[in-house]
C-alpha positions as semicolon CSV with decimal commas, in nm:
position;residue;x (nm);y (nm);z (nm)
1;M;0,455;1,124;1,406
2;A;0,545;0,756;1,426
3;A;0,719;0,820;1,758
4;H;0,385;0,924;1,908
5;H;0,180;0,651;1,737
6;R;0,346;0,315;1,785
7;E;0,097;0,143;1,553
8;L;0,192;0,373;1,264
9;H;0,441;0,230;1,017
10;V;0,562;0,412;0,709
11;V;0,783;0,301;0,421
12;R;1,030;0,553;0,287
13;D;1,281;0,534;0,006
14;A;1,650;0,633;0,030
15;E;1,559;1,002;-0,013
16;G;1,301;0,985;0,268
17;R;0,993;0,999;0,046
18;L;0,682;0,822;0,170
19;H;0,556;0,531;-0,038
20;L;0,184;0,504;0,021
21;A;0,132;0,186;-0,182
22;A;0,394;0,006;0,027
23;T;0,252;0,142;0,353
24;V;-0,116;0,087;0,262
25;P;-0,125;-0,182;-0,010
26;D;-0,506;-0,174;-0,035
27;F;-0,528;0,206;-0,066
28;A;-0,738;0,179;-0,385
29;A;-1,006;-0,019;-0,199
30;R;-1,046;0,244;0,072
31;A;-1,255;0,558;0,081
32;T;-1,003;0,842;0,105
33;Y;-1,029;1,210;0,189
34;L;-0,769;1,449;0,049
35;C;-0,678;1,807;0,128
36;G;-0,338;1,972;0,101
37;P;-0,105;2,172;-0,119
38;P;-0,186;2,165;-0,492
39;A;0,119;1,956;-0,589
40;L;0,038;1,691;-0,327
41;M;-0,326;1,679;-0,434
42;A;-0,231;1,643;-0,801
43;R;0,004;1,353;-0,723
44;V;-0,254;1,173;-0,507
45;E;-0,529;1,224;-0,767
46;R;-0,299;1,083;-1,036
47;M;-0,217;0,782;-0,818
48;W;-0,586;0,706;-0,755
49;D;-0,666;0,754;-1,126
50;E;-0,389;0,511;-1,226
51;A;-0,525;0,257;-0,975
52;G;-0,877;0,292;-1,117
53;A;-0,997;0,422;-0,781
54;A;-1,080;0,786;-0,858
55;A;-1,440;0,735;-0,744
56;R;-1,316;0,651;-0,391
57;L;-1,120;0,976;-0,355
58;R;-1,296;1,277;-0,205
59;H;-1,115;1,607;-0,202
60;E;-1,156;1,959;-0,072
61;R;-0,968;2,256;-0,208
62;F;-0,925;2,585;-0,033
63;V;-0,857;2,905;-0,222
64;V;-0,765;3,250;-0,105
65;A;-1,055;3,488;-0,149
66;G;-0,992;3,805;-0,347
67;V;-0,922;4,109;-0,134
């Protein structure tokens, strides 16, 4: 993605994992919208909770309807 968006800069560790707090240091001060796989959403929610910013995080969950 960064190749197509020159203004985008990401910080990754040695294993290639993205470090949001290093990339967006003021993440807790921003309104944020979250949608994704359950494990990702749980990690992001935990990060916002730990930063005292849970009220700024909006999320949407999709579930598979019963057949």
